[in-house]
N, CA, C and O atoms as a MOPAC input file, in Angstrom:
PM7 MOZYME 1SCF
protein

 N     30.93300 1   -15.28200 1     8.10100 1
 C     29.88600 1   -14.77600 1     9.00200 1
 C     28.60500 1   -14.43700 1     8.05900 1
 O     28.73300 1   -13.57900 1     7.18600 1
 N     27.42000 1   -15.08800 1     8.23200 1
 C     26.10100 1   -14.53300 1     7.82000 1
 C     25.56800 1   -13.06600 1     8.22500 1
 O     25.62000 1   -12.66600 1     9.38800 1
 N     25.17800 1   -12.48900 1     7.42200 1
 C     24.56800 1   -11.27000 1     7.97800 1
 C     23.02400 1   -11.00600 1     7.65900 1
 O     22.82700 1   -11.20900 1     6.46100 1
 N     22.16400 1   -10.72000 1     8.16200 1
 C     20.72500 1   -10.39600 1     7.85200 1
 C     20.53400 1    -9.08300 1     8.12300 1
 O     21.19400 1    -8.40700 1     8.91400 1
 N     19.38600 1    -8.64000 1     7.28200 1
 C     18.78200 1    -7.42300 1     7.42800 1
 C     17.35400 1    -7.52700 1     7.27300 1
 O     16.97700 1    -8.17300 1     6.29500 1
 N     16.32000 1    -6.93900 1     8.16700 1
 C     14.75500 1    -7.22400 1     8.00900 1
 C     14.28700 1    -6.08400 1     7.06800 1
 O     14.76200 1    -4.94800 1     7.04000 1
 N     13.27600 1    -6.57100 1     6.29700 1
 C     12.84800 1    -5.74000 1     5.26800 1
 C     11.37200 1    -6.14400 1     5.25400 1
 O     10.92400 1    -7.28200 1     5.11100 1
 N     10.55500 1    -4.75800 1     5.46400 1
 C      8.97400 1    -4.91600 1     5.02200 1
 C      8.46200 1    -4.83700 1     3.55800 1
 O      8.84600 1    -3.89600 1     2.86300 1
 N      7.82400 1    -5.54100 1     3.17300 1
 C      7.57000 1    -5.54000 1     1.91500 1
 C      6.08600 1    -5.18600 1     1.77500 1
 O      5.23300 1    -6.00300 1     2.12200 1
 N      5.77200 1    -4.04900 1     1.30100 1
 C      4.10700 1    -3.94800 1     1.11400 1
 C      3.74700 1    -4.28700 1    -0.08800 1
 O      4.28200 1    -3.89400 1    -1.12400 1
 N      2.57900 1    -5.22900 1     0.03000 1
 C      1.93100 1    -5.97500 1    -1.25100 1
 C      0.46400 1    -5.73800 1    -1.24100 1
 O     -0.24300 1    -5.80000 1    -0.23500 1
 N     -0.05300 1    -5.37700 1    -2.80800 1
 C     -1.60000 1    -5.26000 1    -2.58100 1
 C     -2.07100 1    -6.55300 1    -2.79200 1
 O     -1.41500 1    -7.38700 1    -3.41700 1
 N     -3.15600 1    -6.77000 1    -2.31500 1
 C     -3.89300 1    -8.14700 1    -2.55100 1
 C     -5.41100 1    -7.90000 1    -2.43700 1
 O     -5.85200 1    -7.11300 1    -1.60000 1
 N     -6.09300 1    -8.48400 1    -3.16800 1
 C     -7.70800 1    -7.89800 1    -3.40600 1
 C     -8.20400 1    -8.43100 1    -2.07400 1
 O     -7.78100 1    -9.40100 1    -1.44500 1
 N     -9.17400 1    -7.60700 1    -1.78100 1
 C    -10.23700 1    -7.60600 1    -0.30100 1
 C    -11.59200 1    -7.76900 1    -0.92900 1
 O    -12.32600 1    -8.70500 1    -0.61300 1
 N    -11.97500 1    -6.72700 1    -1.94800 1
 C    -13.53700 1    -6.74700 1    -2.46000 1
 C    -13.43600 1    -5.91600 1    -3.65500 1
 O    -12.41000 1    -5.29000 1    -3.92000 1
 N    -14.60800 1    -5.89900 1    -4.46600 1
 C    -14.89400 1    -5.14900 1    -5.22200 1
 C    -16.30800 1    -4.36100 1    -5.25700 1
 O    -17.22700 1    -5.15600 1    -5.05900 1
 N    -16.65800 1    -3.31700 1    -5.40900 1
 C    -17.92800 1    -2.54800 1    -5.11900 1
 C    -18.36400 1    -2.02400 1    -6.69200 1
 O    -17.76400 1    -1.08400 1    -7.21400 1
 N    -19.32700 1    -2.64600 1    -7.29100 1
 C    -20.06200 1    -2.41200 1    -8.52700 1
 C    -20.34800 1    -0.84900 1    -8.87000 1
 O    -21.28400 1    -0.29200 1    -8.29800 1
 N    -19.64000 1    -0.22700 1    -9.68900 1
 C    -19.84700 1     1.16500 1    -9.75600 1
 C    -21.19100 1     1.69400 1   -10.31900 1
 O    -21.44800 1     2.87400 1   -10.55600 1
 N    -22.06200 1     0.55500 1   -10.50600 1
 C    -23.38200 1     1.28500 1   -10.84500 1
 C    -24.39300 1     0.91800 1   -10.05200 1
 O    -25.30500 1     1.72700 1    -9.88000 1
 N    -24.44000 1    -0.44300 1    -9.37300 1
 C    -25.45100 1    -0.94600 1    -8.09500 1
 C    -24.87100 1    -0.91600 1    -6.86200 1
 O    -25.50000 1    -1.37300 1    -5.90700 1
 N    -23.62500 1    -0.39000 1    -6.69400 1
 C    -22.92900 1    -0.45200 1    -5.54200 1
 C    -22.89500 1    -1.65900 1    -4.65000 1
 O    -22.79000 1    -1.47700 1    -3.43700 1
 N    -22.99100 1    -3.12700 1    -5.24000 1
 C    -23.04600 1    -4.01900 1    -4.58700 1
 C    -21.61000 1    -4.65100 1    -4.36300 1
 O    -20.72400 1    -4.68800 1    -5.21700 1
 N    -21.53200 1    -5.12300 1    -3.12100 1
 C    -19.93500 1    -5.32700 1    -2.76300 1
 C    -19.89900 1    -6.81600 1    -3.06500 1
 O    -20.68900 1    -7.69900 1    -2.73300 1
 N    -18.64600 1    -6.87600 1    -3.86600 1
 C    -18.27700 1    -8.42600 1    -4.42300 1
 C    -17.16200 1    -8.54400 1    -3.35100 1
 O    -16.35500 1    -7.65200 1    -3.09500 1
 N    -17.23100 1    -9.93400 1    -2.67300 1
 C    -16.20100 1   -10.41500 1    -1.81700 1
 C    -15.96300 1   -11.88700 1    -2.14100 1
 O    -14.91400 1   -12.33600 1    -1.67800 1
 N    -16.54400 1   -12.52900 1    -2.67700 1
 C    -16.29400 1   -14.01200 1    -2.74200 1
 C    -15.59800 1   -14.29100 1    -4.20600 1
 O    -15.88600 1   -13.72900 1    -5.26300 1
 N    -14.63900 1   -15.27400 1    -3.99600 1
 C    -13.66300 1   -15.66400 1    -5.17900 1
 C    -14.73000 1   -16.05400 1    -6.28000 1
 O    -14.39800 1   -15.69400 1    -7.40900 1
 N    -15.81000 1   -16.64100 1    -6.20000 1
 C    -16.69900 1   -17.14700 1    -7.18400 1
 C    -17.58900 1   -15.94400 1    -8.00600 1
 O    -17.90200 1   -15.93000 1    -9.19600 1
 N    -17.84600 1   -15.06900 1    -7.07700 1
 C    -18.44600 1   -13.65400 1    -7.43800 1
 C    -17.42800 1   -12.94900 1    -8.41400 1
 O    -17.74800 1   -12.62300 1    -9.55700 1
 N    -16.19900 1   -12.74300 1    -7.88200 1
 C    -15.09900 1   -11.89800 1    -8.60400 1
 C    -14.91700 1   -12.58100 1    -9.82900 1
 O    -14.78200 1   -11.84100 1   -10.80300 1
 N    -14.88300 1   -13.61600 1   -10.00500 1
 C    -14.65500 1   -14.40200 1   -11.50900 1
 C    -15.59100 1   -13.79400 1   -12.59200 1
 O    -15.22600 1   -13.67900 1   -13.76200 1
 N    -16.87500 1   -13.39300 1   -12.12400 1
 C    -17.98100 1   -12.76200 1   -13.14400 1
 C    -18.15900 1   -11.56500 1   -13.01400 1
 O    -19.13500 1   -11.01900 1   -13.52900 1
 N    -17.11900 1   -10.80300 1   -12.19200 1
 C    -17.01200 1    -9.30500 1   -12.30200 1
 C    -16.11800 1    -8.89500 1   -13.56600 1
 O    -15.23700 1    -9.48700 1   -14.18900 1
 N    -16.74300 1    -7.57100 1   -13.68900 1
 C    -15.85900 1    -7.14500 1   -15.02700 1
 C    -15.18700 1    -5.87500 1   -14.83000 1
 O    -15.73500 1    -5.04600 1   -14.10300 1
 N    -14.00800 1    -5.59300 1   -15.41000 1
 C    -13.43200 1    -3.94700 1   -15.37200 1
 C    -13.18800 1    -3.70800 1   -16.86900 1
 O    -12.52100 1    -4.36300 1   -17.67000 1
 N    -13.89400 1    -2.61600 1   -17.02300 1
 C    -13.60500 1    -1.93300 1   -18.28300 1
 C    -12.61900 1    -0.74800 1   -18.19500 1
 O    -12.86900 1     0.16800 1   -17.41200 1
 N    -11.61000 1    -0.72600 1   -18.89300 1
 C    -10.98200 1     0.48700 1   -18.80600 1
 C    -10.09500 1     0.88400 1   -20.29000 1
 O     -9.49600 1     0.03500 1   -20.95000 1
 N    -10.14900 1     2.04800 1   -20.56600 1
 C     -9.41300 1     2.18300 1   -21.95700 1
 C     -8.86000 1     3.86900 1   -21.63700 1
 O     -9.17900 1     4.45100 1   -20.60000 1
 N     -8.15600 1     4.38500 1   -22.51100 1
 C     -7.68400 1     5.83500 1   -22.44200 1
 C     -8.25900 1     6.56800 1   -23.92700 1
 O     -8.00100 1     6.16600 1   -25.06200 1
 N     -9.04500 1     7.66600 1   -23.58200 1
 C     -9.78800 1     8.40700 1   -24.70800 1
 C     -8.72800 1     8.82200 1   -25.65700 1
 O     -7.60900 1     9.13200 1   -25.24800 1
 N     -9.02900 1     8.83700 1   -26.83800 1
 C     -8.27800 1     9.26800 1   -28.21000 1
 C     -8.76700 1    10.51500 1   -28.61900 1
 O     -9.64000 1    11.21400 1   -28.10300 1
 N     -7.99500 1    10.72200 1   -29.75200 1
 C     -8.52200 1    12.06000 1   -30.52700 1
 C    -10.01100 1    11.85800 1   -30.93800 1
 O    -10.43300 1    10.85800 1   -31.51900 1
 N    -10.81600 1    13.02800 1   -30.53100 1
 C    -12.04600 1    13.01500 1   -30.62900 1
 C    -12.93300 1    12.13400 1   -29.89900 1
 O    -14.04500 1    11.84400 1   -30.33900 1
 N    -12.44100 1    11.65800 1   -28.69700 1
 C    -13.23400 1    10.69000 1   -27.80700 1
 C    -14.37400 1    11.63800 1   -27.10800 1
 O    -14.12200 1    12.79600 1   -26.77500 1
 N    -15.52800 1    11.08300 1   -26.94100 1
 C    -16.45400 1    11.63300 1   -26.28000 1
 C    -16.19200 1    11.77600 1   -24.78000 1
 O    -16.75400 1    12.57900 1   -24.03400 1
 N    -15.24600 1    10.87000 1   -24.44500 1
 C    -14.64900 1    10.87400 1   -22.80400 1
 C    -13.53600 1    11.96600 1   -22.54700 1
 O    -13.08500 1    12.25100 1   -21.43800 1
 N    -13.20300 1    12.47700 1   -23.63600 1
 C    -11.99000 1    13.60600 1   -23.70400 1
 C    -10.46200 1    12.74900 1   -23.93200 1
 O    -10.15900 1    11.62800 1   -23.52400 1
 N     -9.81100 1    13.53300 1   -24.57900 1
 C     -8.57300 1    12.99300 1   -25.23400 1
 C     -7.48700 1    12.81300 1   -24.18600 1
 O     -7.06000 1    13.83400 1   -23.64700 1
 N     -6.98600 1    11.61900 1   -23.83400 1
 C     -5.96100 1    11.22900 1   -22.93300 1
 C     -6.63300 1    11.23700 1   -21.45700 1
 O     -6.05000 1    11.41600 1   -20.38800 1
 N     -8.05600 1    10.98900 1   -21.68300 1
 C     -8.59800 1    10.57000 1   -20.28500 1
 C     -8.74800 1     9.22300 1   -20.02700 1
 O     -9.26200 1     8.47900 1   -20.86300 1
 N     -8.35600 1     8.83400 1   -18.96500 1
 C     -8.28900 1     7.39300 1   -18.52100 1
 C     -9.74600 1     7.11000 1   -17.76900 1
 O    -10.15000 1     7.69400 1   -16.76400 1
 N    -10.39300 1     6.12500 1   -18.46700 1
 C    -11.73000 1     5.72700 1   -18.07000 1
 C    -11.81300 1     4.36200 1   -17.57000 1
 O    -11.29900 1     3.45100 1   -18.21900 1
 N    -12.39000 1     4.15300 1   -16.52100 1
 C    -12.30300 1     2.58300 1   -15.63000 1
 C    -13.85100 1     2.52800 1   -15.03000 1
 O    -14.35100 1     3.54400 1   -14.54800 1
 N    -14.45500 1     1.47600 1   -15.08400 1
 C    -15.54200 1     1.09600 1   -14.67400 1
 C    -15.52500 1    -0.37200 1   -13.93900 1
 O    -15.14100 1    -1.31300 1   -14.63300 1
 N    -15.82800 1    -0.57500 1   -12.88100 1
 C    -15.99600 1    -2.32600 1   -12.30200 1
 C    -17.54700 1    -2.35500 1   -12.23300 1
 O    -18.25600 1    -1.49700 1   -11.70800 1
 N    -17.92900 1    -3.43100 1   -12.82200 1
 C    -19.26600 1    -3.80900 1   -13.06500 1
 C    -19.48100 1    -5.28600 1   -12.46800 1
 O    -18.54000 1    -6.07900 1   -12.42700 1
 N    -20.64900 1    -5.58400 1   -12.05000 1
 C    -20.99000 1    -6.88300 1   -11.41900 1
 C    -21.57100 1    -7.53600 1   -12.51200 1
 O    -21.91600 1    -6.75100 1   -13.39500 1
 N    -21.79200 1    -8.71500 1   -12.74100 1
 C    -22.46600 1    -9.47500 1   -13.73400 1
 C    -23.86900 1    -8.87600 1   -14.17200 1
 O    -24.18000 1    -8.63900 1   -15.33900 1
 N    -24.53200 1    -8.70200 1   -13.24900 1
 C    -26.12800 1    -8.28100 1   -13.34200 1
 C    -25.99800 1    -7.10300 1   -14.10900 1
 O    -26.62600 1    -7.02300 1   -15.16500 1
 N    -25.24200 1    -6.13600 1   -13.71500 1
 C    -25.31200 1    -4.67100 1   -14.03400 1
 C    -24.78600 1    -4.88700 1   -15.79000 1
 O    -25.56600 1    -4.60000 1   -16.69900 1
 N    -23.60000 1    -5.34000 1   -16.02200 1
 C    -23.08200 1    -5.55400 1   -17.31400 1
 C    -24.17400 1    -6.03000 1   -18.01800 1
 O    -24.54100 1    -5.37700 1   -18.99500 1
 N    -24.83300 1    -7.15500 1   -17.67600 1
 C    -26.01300 1    -7.84800 1   -18.62700 1
 C    -27.03600 1    -6.58400 1   -19.00200 1
 O    -27.36500 1    -6.21500 1   -20.12900 1
 N    -27.40800 1    -6.07800 1   -17.81600 1
 C    -28.44100 1    -5.02600 1   -18.08700 1
 C    -28.09200 1    -4.07100 1   -19.06600 1
 O    -28.88600 1    -3.77200 1   -19.95800 1
 N    -26.72000 1    -3.45400 1   -18.95100 1
 C    -26.40600 1    -2.54600 1   -19.83800 1
 C    -26.06600 1    -2.87700 1   -21.44800 1
 O    -25.82300 1    -2.02800 1   -22.30600 1
 N    -26.10700 1    -4.24500 1   -21.62200 1
 C    -25.35500 1    -4.60600 1   -22.96900 1
 C    -26.51600 1    -5.50600 1   -23.48800 1
 O    -26.90200 1    -5.24800 1   -24.62800 1
 N    -27.07900 1    -6.43700 1   -22.88000 1
 C    -27.90300 1    -7.45700 1   -23.33100 1
 C    -28.76800 1    -7.13600 1   -24.41300 1
 O    -29.08600 1    -8.06300 1   -25.15800 1
 N    -29.11600 1    -6.23100 1   -24.59100 1
 C    -30.22100 1    -5.84300 1   -25.96400 1
 C    -29.72800 1    -5.78300 1   -27.26100 1
 O    -30.34300 1    -6.02100 1   -28.30000 1
 N    -28.29900 1    -5.36600 1   -27.08900 1
 C    -27.55200 1    -5.25300 1   -28.52000 1
 C    -26.22000 1    -6.23700 1   -28.69200 1
 O    -25.57300 1    -6.19200 1   -29.73800 1
 N    -25.88900 1    -7.03100 1   -27.72300 1
 C    -24.97500 1    -8.17600 1   -27.66200 1
 C    -25.55500 1    -9.36600 1   -28.18500 1
 O    -26.74500 1    -9.66600 1   -28.09900 1
 N    -24.32400 1   -10.27200 1   -28.93200 1
 C    -24.68900 1   -11.57800 1   -29.33800 1
 C    -23.82300 1   -12.35400 1   -28.57900 1
 O    -22.67500 1   -12.01700 1   -28.29000 1
 N    -24.49900 1   -13.65300 1   -28.17300 1
 C    -24.01800 1   -14.43800 1   -27.27200 1
 C    -23.74200 1   -15.79700 1   -28.05000 1
 O    -24.43800 1   -15.95900 1   -29.05200 1
 N    -22.88000 1   -16.74300 1   -27.75500 1
 C    -22.86400 1   -18.07900 1   -28.50300 1
 C    -22.06000 1   -19.04500 1   -27.34000 1
 O    -21.11000 1   -18.65100 1   -26.66300 1
 N    -22.64100 1   -20.33100 1   -27.28000 1
 C    -21.64800 1   -20.99400 1   -26.40800 1
 C    -20.34300 1   -21.56200 1   -27.26700 1
 O    -20.22600 1   -22.04200 1   -28.39500 1
 N    -19.55500 1   -21.31600 1   -26.34100 1
 C    -18.13200 1   -21.90200 1   -26.86600 1
 C    -17.47000 1   -23.18600 1   -26.08200 1
 O    -17.22000 1   -22.97600 1   -24.89500 1
 N    -17.23000 1   -24.18000 1   -26.47500 1
 C    -16.54900 1   -25.05700 1   -25.61100 1
 C    -15.52900 1   -25.74400 1   -26.41900 1
 O    -14.78600 1   -26.57500 1   -25.89700 1

């Protein structure tokens, strides 16, 4: 005899992202592929605080505005 039970499985899936700087809502797959999440844990003597988890979601325009003046870029193919 085969016996069955019903299970409800909760699963997270992406709906959208909101840029933490400009508050732009990013919903398309095309845009999300160019959005960035920066996250890290503050270490000893960190300006963010020791053992503080830091996370930031940025659209590509905001990331460029924040780092363009001092980053280096090159085409890699």
